[in-house]
PyMOL CGO cylinders between C-alpha atoms (Angstrom):
from pymol import cmd
from pymol.cgo import CYLINDER

trace = [
    CYLINDER, -8.42, -7.77, -17.12, -5.79, -6.14, -19.32, 0.3, 1, 1, 1, 1, 1, 1,
    CYLINDER, -5.79, -6.14, -19.32, -5.97, -7.68, -22.79, 0.3, 1, 1, 1, 1, 1, 1,
    CYLINDER, -5.97, -7.68, -22.79, -4.47, -5.02, -25.05, 0.3, 1, 1, 1, 1, 1, 1,
    CYLINDER, -4.47, -5.02, -25.05, -1.66, -7.39, -26.11, 0.3, 1, 1, 1, 1, 1, 1,
    CYLINDER, -1.66, -7.39, -26.11, -4.08, -9.44, -28.23, 0.3, 1, 1, 1, 1, 1, 1,
    CYLINDER, -4.08, -9.44, -28.23, -5.11, -6.42, -30.32, 0.3, 1, 1, 1, 1, 1, 1,
    CYLINDER, -5.11, -6.42, -30.32, -3.35, -5.31, -33.50, 0.3, 1, 1, 1, 1, 1, 1,
    CYLINDER, -3.35, -5.31, -33.50, -4.24, -2.48, -35.85, 0.3, 1, 1, 1, 1, 1, 1,
    CYLINDER, -4.24, -2.48, -35.85, -3.56, -3.00, -39.56, 0.3, 1, 1, 1, 1, 1, 1,
    CYLINDER, -3.56, -3.00, -39.56, -2.40, -0.39, -42.05, 0.3, 1, 1, 1, 1, 1, 1,
    CYLINDER, -2.40, -0.39, -42.05, -5.99, -0.16, -43.34, 0.3, 1, 1, 1, 1, 1, 1,
    CYLINDER, -5.99, -0.16, -43.34, -7.22, 0.64, -39.78, 0.3, 1, 1, 1, 1, 1, 1,
    CYLINDER, -7.22, 0.64, -39.78, -8.76, -2.79, -39.17, 0.3, 1, 1, 1, 1, 1, 1,
    CYLINDER, -8.76, -2.79, -39.17, -8.48, -4.40, -35.73, 0.3, 1, 1, 1, 1, 1, 1,
    CYLINDER, -8.48, -4.40, -35.73, -7.21, -7.98, -35.41, 0.3, 1, 1, 1, 1, 1, 1,
    CYLINDER, -7.21, -7.98, -35.41, -7.89, -9.93, -32.21, 0.3, 1, 1, 1, 1, 1, 1,
    CYLINDER, -7.89, -9.93, -32.21, -5.76, -12.98, -31.33, 0.3, 1, 1, 1, 1, 1, 1,
    CYLINDER, -5.76, -12.98, -31.33, -7.91, -15.71, -29.78, 0.3, 1, 1, 1, 1, 1, 1,
    CYLINDER, -7.91, -15.71, -29.78, -7.52, -19.31, -28.62, 0.3, 1, 1, 1, 1, 1, 1,
    CYLINDER, -7.52, -19.31, -28.62, -10.81, -21.18, -28.96, 0.3, 1, 1, 1, 1, 1, 1,
    CYLINDER, -10.81, -21.18, -28.96, -11.65, -24.33, -26.97, 0.3, 1, 1, 1, 1, 1, 1,
    CYLINDER, -11.65, -24.33, -26.97, -14.44, -26.31, -28.66, 0.3, 1, 1, 1, 1, 1, 1,
    CYLINDER, -14.44, -26.31, -28.66, -17.04, -28.65, -27.15, 0.3, 1, 1, 1, 1, 1, 1,
    CYLINDER, -17.04, -28.65, -27.15, -17.39, -26.70, -23.89, 0.3, 1, 1, 1, 1, 1, 1,
    CYLINDER, -17.39, -26.70, -23.89, -20.39, -27.00, -21.59, 0.3, 1, 1, 1, 1, 1, 1,
    CYLINDER, -20.39, -27.00, -21.59, -21.15, -23.31, -22.24, 0.3, 1, 1, 1, 1, 1, 1,
    CYLINDER, -21.15, -23.31, -22.24, -19.83, -20.56, -24.50, 0.3, 1, 1, 1, 1, 1, 1,
    CYLINDER, -19.83, -20.56, -24.50, -17.90, -17.95, -22.55, 0.3, 1, 1, 1, 1, 1, 1,
    CYLINDER, -17.90, -17.95, -22.55, -14.80, -15.79, -22.31, 0.3, 1, 1, 1, 1, 1, 1,
    CYLINDER, -14.80, -15.79, -22.31, -12.31, -17.68, -20.14, 0.3, 1, 1, 1, 1, 1, 1,
    CYLINDER, -12.31, -17.68, -20.14, -9.74, -14.92, -19.78, 0.3, 1, 1, 1, 1, 1, 1,
    CYLINDER, -9.74, -14.92, -19.78, -6.53, -13.57, -21.24, 0.3, 1, 1, 1, 1, 1, 1,
    CYLINDER, -6.53, -13.57, -21.24, -3.27, -15.51, -21.57, 0.3, 1, 1, 1, 1, 1, 1,
    CYLINDER, -3.27, -15.51, -21.57, -0.51, -12.98, -21.00, 0.3, 1, 1, 1, 1, 1, 1,
    CYLINDER, -0.51, -12.98, -21.00, 2.21, -15.35, -22.28, 0.3, 1, 1, 1, 1, 1, 1,
    CYLINDER, 2.21, -15.35, -22.28, 0.65, -16.05, -25.69, 0.3, 1, 1, 1, 1, 1, 1,
    CYLINDER, 0.65, -16.05, -25.69, -1.23, -12.72, -25.76, 0.3, 1, 1, 1, 1, 1, 1,
    CYLINDER, -1.23, -12.72, -25.76, -4.50, -14.45, -26.73, 0.3, 1, 1, 1, 1, 1, 1,
    CYLINDER, -4.50, -14.45, -26.73, -8.05, -14.15, -25.47, 0.3, 1, 1, 1, 1, 1, 1,
    CYLINDER, -8.05, -14.15, -25.47, -9.20, -17.59, -24.32, 0.3, 1, 1, 1, 1, 1, 1,
    CYLINDER, -9.20, -17.59, -24.32, -12.73, -18.42, -25.45, 0.3, 1, 1, 1, 1, 1, 1,
    CYLINDER, -12.73, -18.42, -25.45, -14.81, -21.57, -24.94, 0.3, 1, 1, 1, 1, 1, 1,
    CYLINDER, -14.81, -21.57, -24.94, -17.57, -22.47, -27.41, 0.3, 1, 1, 1, 1, 1, 1,
    CYLINDER, -17.57, -22.47, -27.41, -20.22, -25.18, -27.32, 0.3, 1, 1, 1, 1, 1, 1,
    CYLINDER, -20.22, -25.18, -27.32, -19.71, -26.09, -30.99, 0.3, 1, 1, 1, 1, 1, 1,
    CYLINDER, -19.71, -26.09, -30.99, -17.73, -29.21, -31.79, 0.3, 1, 1, 1, 1, 1, 1,
    CYLINDER, -17.73, -29.21, -31.79, -14.51, -28.90, -33.75, 0.3, 1, 1, 1, 1, 1, 1,
    CYLINDER, -14.51, -28.90, -33.75, -14.80, -29.75, -37.43, 0.3, 1, 1, 1, 1, 1, 1,
    CYLINDER, -14.80, -29.75, -37.43, -11.62, -30.29, -39.41, 0.3, 1, 1, 1, 1, 1, 1,
    CYLINDER, -11.62, -30.29, -39.41, -9.48, -28.91, -36.58, 0.3, 1, 1, 1, 1, 1, 1,
    CYLINDER, -9.48, -28.91, -36.58, -11.55, -25.72, -36.32, 0.3, 1, 1, 1, 1, 1, 1,
    CYLINDER, -11.55, -25.72, -36.32, -14.05, -24.70, -33.67, 0.3, 1, 1, 1, 1, 1, 1,
]
cmd.load_cgo(trace, "trace")
């Protein structure tokens, strides 16, 4: 799985990772990489609160 498109390096040498999180899943797992949006797709068991997983 090539996922380098979701990684960005900042000027202060920090790494940012673009993710799309799906809440309320049956299990927490990495679903894959969306090459169009350049996001890692992650499912989490936690319910969304205030629009956030």
